[in-house]
LOTIZA-314565 format. One line per 10 residues: number of its first residue (from 0); their letters; for each residue x, y, z of N, C-alpha, C, CB. Coordinates in steps of 0.001 Angstrom, whole numbers, plus 500000, padded with zeros to 6 digits. Glycine has a CB too. Example, Ala and Ser with C-alpha at 12.3 -4.5 7.8 and 13.67 -1.06 7.14 Angstrom:
BEGIN
0 = AS = 513190,494310,507800,512300,495500,507800,513200,496700,507800,511308,495527,509046 | 512850,497750,507080,513670,498940,507140,512900,500030,507870,514084,499402,505725;
//
This chain:
BEGIN
0 = MKMADEFIEL = 981292,369474,826525,982071,370692,826557,981269,371773,827279,982456,371142,825125 | 981885,372475,828196,981217,373551,828924,980985,374736,827995,982049,373981,830155 | 979935,375532,828307,979614,376682,827476,980794,377643,827389,978386,377403,828020 | 981507,377858,828495,982661,378764,828493,983755,378246,827566,983215,378936,829918 | 983998,376931,827576,985002,376338,826694,984592,376474,825235,985218,374864,827044 | 983310,376217,824959,982803,376337,823596,982917,377783,823111,981339,375858,823518 | 982617,378732,823992,982712,380151,823667,984134,380513,823261,982265,381010,824857 | 985100,380091,824054,986504,380382,823760,986934,379708,822463,987404,379923,824919 | 986509,378461,822270,986852,377741,821041,986299,378465,819815,986313,376301,821094 | 985062,378933,819902,984464,379649,818773,985185,380966,818501,982981,379914,819040;
10 = LNTTGSEVKT = 985583,381672,819546,986300,382934,819358,987684,382723,818755,986425,383665,820682 | 988246,381532,818904,989546,381229,818310,989433,380771,816857,990247,380165,819125 | 988213,380702,816330,987997,380318,814935,988497,381426,814013,986497,380023,814669 | 989166,381034,812936,989613,382028,811956,988485,382301,810968,990893,381543,811209 | 988566,383421,810292,987537,383789,809314,987380,382752,808211,987863,385131,808700 | 988480,382136,807794,988410,381139,806719,987752,379839,807176,989806,380845,806191 | 987639,379622,808499,987022,378403,809025,985509,378538,809228,987675,378029,810338 | 984976,379755,809130,983554,379983,809384,982727,379463,808208,983273,381490,809623 | 981754,378602,808532,980861,378066,807503,979786,379103,807184,980213,376721,807967 | 979527,379277,805909,978423,380150,805502,977390,379305,804770,978927,381330,804598;
20 = FEPLPMGWYR = 976138,379649,804970,975054,378899,804350,974155,379852,803582,974243,378118,805408 | 973780,379443,802392,972733,380161,801668,971406,379736,802281,972778,379865,800111 | 970408,380626,802306,969101,380198,802825,968552,379023,802008,968096,381378,802804 | 967824,378145,802679,967185,377026,801983,966102,377558,801053,966587,376010,802995 | 965863,376874,799936,964743,377273,799082,963431,377147,799862,964698,376406,797789 | 962497,378051,799596,961216,378024,800297,960475,376722,800016,960352,379225,799887 | 959851,376167,801061,959043,374971,800892,958937,374186,802188,959622,374096,799800 | 958308,373028,802088,958092,372160,803243,959285,371233,803418,956789,371344,803085 | 959742,371088,804664,960874,370228,805000,960516,369356,806195,962138,371068,805300 | 961015,368111,806178,960911,367257,807350,962047,367661,808288,960982,365720,806969;
30 = LCVGDHRKVI = 961687,367904,809551,962638,368402,810539,962654,367482,811750,962289,369845,810959 | 963810,367336,812366,963930,366605,813613,964078,367638,814723,965141,365603,813585 | 963219,367553,815728,963240,368510,816827,964444,368217,817716,961917,368452,817644 | 965233,369243,817945,966373,369127,818844,966006,369632,820224,967576,369897,818299 | 966979,370190,820884,966742,370696,822237,966026,372050,822196,968075,370822,823003 | 965628,372504,823354,965004,373824,823458,965584,374542,824672,963446,373710,823569 | 965437,375852,824672,965910,376645,825799,964952,377801,826036,967346,377165,825549 | 964952,378287,827253,964134,379437,827600,964846,380692,827121,963858,379496,829132 | 964070,381630,826560,964619,382907,826104,963716,384038,826590,964756,382936,824549 | 964230,385231,826555,963477,386435,826908,963666,387430,825759,963957,387046,828299;
40 = SSRKGTPGLQ = 962567,388008,825257,962699,388968,824160,963392,390229,824671,961307,389313,823550 | 964235,390802,823820,964975,391993,824221,964091,393242,824204,966178,392194,823305 | 963016,393222,823432,962155,394408,823331,961219,394577,824514,961344,394343,822073 | 960438,393531,824804,959394,393652,825829,959614,392745,827033,958054,393346,825224 | 960652,391929,826990,960895,391017,828099,959952,389820,828111,960777,391756,829394 | 959346,389516,826965,958414,388392,826864,959174,387071,826947,957608,388467,825546 | 958704,386140,827795,959369,384828,827857,958998,383979,826643,958989,384084,829162 | 959907,383084,826287,959642,382202,825159,960462,380935,825245,959925,382912,823854 | 960190,380037,824312,960961,378807,824156,961534,378797,822750,960082,377532,824422 | 962844,378630,822633,963484,378534,821327,963877,377082,821095,964727,379477,821231;
50 = FRFMVVEPAE = 963401,376524,819985,963688,375138,819608,964713,375114,818487,962396,374402,819176 | 965526,374076,818485,966510,373831,817435,966009,372671,816588,967929,373526,818034 | 966183,372761,815278,965722,371730,814342,966845,371350,813394,964491,372215,813547 | 967024,370048,813173,967919,369562,812146,967056,369288,810912,968710,368274,812617 | 967522,369760,809754,966775,369559,808509,967071,368151,808013,967154,370636,807423 | 966006,367345,807851,966165,365949,807442,966071,365805,805930,965111,365071,808118 | 964988,366335,805345,964807,366218,803897,963791,367243,803421,964358,364791,803508 | 963907,367648,802148,962921,368561,801583,961743,367785,801000,963565,369447,800504 | 960641,368491,800787,959525,367910,800039,959991,367722,798593,958233,368824,800115 | 959315,366869,797859,959747,366552,796494,959744,367745,795563,958874,365490,795922;
60 = NIATEQGDAE = 958912,368742,795840,958793,369868,794918,959871,370930,795098,957454,370501,795078 | 960841,370691,795960,961916,371657,796187,963145,371204,795412,962238,371804,797711 | 963708,372132,794655,964923,371813,793901,966027,371443,794887,965361,373014,792996 | 966677,370316,794636,967753,369883,795537,969123,370272,795007,967694,368375,795748 | 969157,371088,793967,970442,371555,793445,970517,373059,793583,970636,371133,791969 | 971664,373551,793992,971928,374982,794058,973103,375253,793134,972223,375462,795532 | 972807,375767,791968,973868,375981,790983,974435,374644,790559,974985,376889,791550 | 975741,374489,790695,976406,373248,790308,976456,372229,791440,977806,373544,789835 | 976069,372635,792649,976213,371754,793814,974860,371238,794284,976918,372491,794960 | 974862,370015,794777,973676,369424,795393,973427,370121,796733,973849,367874,795586;
70 = LDLSDRVLHS = 972173,370312,797075,971810,370946,798342,972234,370032,799496,970273,371243,798402 | 973157,370499,800317,973672,369706,801432,972915,370085,802699,975205,369924,801616 | 972168,369128,803239,971379,369381,804440,972040,368829,805695,970002,368783,804287 | 973219,368220,805570,973824,367508,806699,974118,368402,807906,975098,366851,806250 | 974442,369650,807699,974760,370542,808813,973721,371635,809006,976113,371168,808599 | 972581,371509,808344,971596,372586,808395,970775,372510,809667,970679,372532,807177 | 970808,373597,810418,970063,373718,811664,969231,374989,811576,971018,373741,812912 | 967968,374880,811956,967078,376039,812004,966600,376210,813438,965866,375874,811022 | 966146,377403,813750,965607,377697,815079,964232,378323,814931,966555,378636,815875 | 963396,378096,815903,962089,378743,815935,961761,379060,817385,960983,377840,815286;
80 = TFWITENAMQ = 961244,380272,817600,960919,380718,818949,959412,380868,819097,961628,382047,819272 | 958899,380339,820181,957477,380472,820523,957390,381339,821763,956793,379069,820758 | 956672,382462,821650,956512,383369,822783,955400,382860,823674,956215,384810,822310 | 955619,382944,824953,954667,382401,825925,953761,383541,826415,955416,381718,827132 | 952746,383800,825602,951708,384769,825950,950370,384104,825683,951858,386113,825135 | 949315,384631,826291,947998,384030,826120,947596,383964,824647,946958,384814,826910 | 947858,385021,823887,947473,385048,822467,948332,384155,821591,947543,386454,821948 | 949568,383875,821984,950494,383100,821159,950488,381606,821470,951883,383631,821333 | 949818,381196,822538,949837,379779,822933,949252,378871,821857,949067,379588,824232 | 948350,379386,821028,947771,378557,819963,948844,378109,818968,946660,379330,819227;
90 = MLKKFVESCI = 949861,378947,818738,950937,378564,817816,951809,377469,818425,951802,379788,817455 | 952095,377575,819716,952857,376530,820393,952056,375222,820399,953211,376962,821841 | 950762,375310,820636,949914,374106,820635,949933,373437,819261,948459,374461,821033 | 949824,374206,818176,949849,373646,816821,951168,372919,816578,949645,374759,815763 | 952273,373532,817006,953577,372903,816847,953663,371601,817638,954682,373859,817287 | 953294,371640,818922,953375,370454,819779,952524,369319,819203,952916,370790,821218 | 951309,369627,818799,950420,368584,818276,950879,368070,816917,948999,369112,818169 | 951580,368883,816135,952152,368401,814873,953282,367409,815138,952670,369583,814026 | 953925,367545,816293,955035,366647,816656,954568,365356,817315,955990,367359,817584 | 953665,365471,818309,953358,364304,819142,951874,363955,819184,953845,364543,820539;
100 = GPMGDRSFTD = 951060,364623,818388,949628,364326,818387,948879,365171,819406,949396,362848,818670 | 947588,364929,819550,946749,365749,820426,947261,365796,821871,945328,365222,820409 | 947256,366999,822427,947699,367186,823812,946653,366717,824806,948030,368646,824069 | 945382,366814,824442,944325,366450,825371,944412,367291,826634,944402,364964,825716 | 944403,366646,827785,944453,367349,829066,945871,367514,829606,943616,366615,830079 | 946888,367156,828805,948271,367304,829266,948709,368765,829173,949219,366406,828438 | 949575,369163,830063,950101,370533,830039,951250,370619,829032,950580,370971,831460 | 951609,371842,828688,952778,372037,827829,954027,371501,828521,952957,373535,827476 | 954133,371712,829821,955277,371209,830579,955400,369695,830418,955145,371580,832069 | 954276,368990,830500,954290,367532,830339,954727,367125,828934,952906,366953,830641;
110 = CLAELEGATV = 954322,367894,827928,954603,367537,826534,956028,367867,826092,953632,368241,825630 | 956667,368848,826720,958005,369274,826290,959013,368129,826283,958508,370381,827192 | 958921,367253,827252,959871,366144,827342,959776,365192,826148,959641,365373,828627 | 958620,365142,825500,958416,364233,824368,958868,364809,823035,956971,363861,824276 | 959166,366099,822982,959429,366745,821699,960805,366441,821124,959279,368217,821845 | 961839,366387,821965,963187,366178,821446,963274,364832,820722,964225,366245,822589 | 963711,364873,819470,963815,363671,818642,962591,363406,817793,964070,362489,819504 | 961499,364128,818051,960283,363953,817241,960508,364520,815838,959059,364646,817919 | 959756,364011,814887,959819,364500,813518,958570,365327,813235,959951,363323,812508 | 958764,366455,812572,957672,367353,812224,957969,367922,810844,957498,368494,813290;
120 = VGLVEERTSS = 956944,368399,810171,957116,369024,808867,956862,370516,809018,956163,368394,807803 | 957812,371323,808569,957694,372774,808705,957811,373471,807367,958750,373304,809653 | 957054,374558,807218,957165,375403,806037,958297,376393,806282,955814,376143,805728 | 959353,376273,805493,960523,377129,805633,960432,378227,804579,961851,376311,805489 | 960496,379468,805039,960446,380613,804138,961710,381435,804292,959200,381477,804410 | 961992,382252,803288,963165,383110,803320,962742,384512,803731,963881,383129,801945 | 963491,385100,804645,963222,386445,805139,964499,387281,804991,962735,386414,806631 | 964334,388603,805091,965474,389515,805065,965450,390326,806352,965437,390449,803805 | 966572,390349,807050,966665,391088,808308,966730,392588,808032,967902,390634,809118 | 966607,393374,809078,966684,394828,808940,968064,395274,808454,966356,395503,810273;
130 = MGQQFNEITS = 969066,394394,808592,970411,394703,808119,970667,394137,806729,971443,394166,809093 | 969617,393589,806078,969743,393092,804714,970236,391671,804584,970639,393960,803970 | 970399,390963,805688,970879,389579,805650,969694,388634,805453,971655,389222,806954 | 969840,387681,804538,968776,386716,804290,968912,385534,805237,968801,386240,802829 | 967762,385037,805716,967749,383902,806632,966449,383145,806439,967913,384362,808111 | 966380,381937,807017,965175,381112,806948,964366,381247,808215,965533,379648,806709 | 963047,381133,808064,962128,381133,809195,961087,380040,808960,961448,382537,809379 | 960772,379293,809992,959726,378263,809902,958413,378950,810262,960022,377018,810862 | 957447,378923,809329,956227,379711,809525,954965,378883,809747,956021,380591,808349 | 955022,377583,809518,953838,376751,809702,954283,375310,809961,952895,376830,808455;
140 = WTTDLK = 953376,374516,810543,953692,373146,810952,952608,372194,810489,953860,373056,812475 | 953003,370952,810167,952048,369905,809844,952720,368556,810159,951588,369991,808331 | 951956,367488,809986,952523,366160,810259,952999,365435,809011,951506,365310,810960 | 952578,365880,807824,952908,365192,806574,953539,366147,805583,951661,364555,805963 | 954452,365614,804750,955030,366430,803671,953940,366764,802663,956216,365687,802972 | 953962,367964,802146,952971,368415,801158,953322,367891,799800,952876,369942,801120;
//
């Protein structure tokens, strides 16, 4: 589906059809790396890479029930953005190496192709936006569930 078609389809969605999600409970989750896209920050114009993640499973210490309902992860998607600046490259390196192992002498460009479909473990935390909306943010990466 073309982006323009998807845009129109989404705008034709009724309010009752919109899915709402409560933030995931804080903790470590196994994530599958999806696609990525180039982004530019609106504040300073900093370039970055935004990755999409499908939530596979929580660590054992996370409650899998929310009230009366089981925590449904089937449609849960998270995003994480890595800014491409000299000081921030260490965070991108930690993420890449948590997914595919040591980079060695390979460039980030060389490693990007290997990331889609890789499994990584991320620490998911709950944050509150300036408008009071709660959302999840992935704040740390590792190769094993805690």
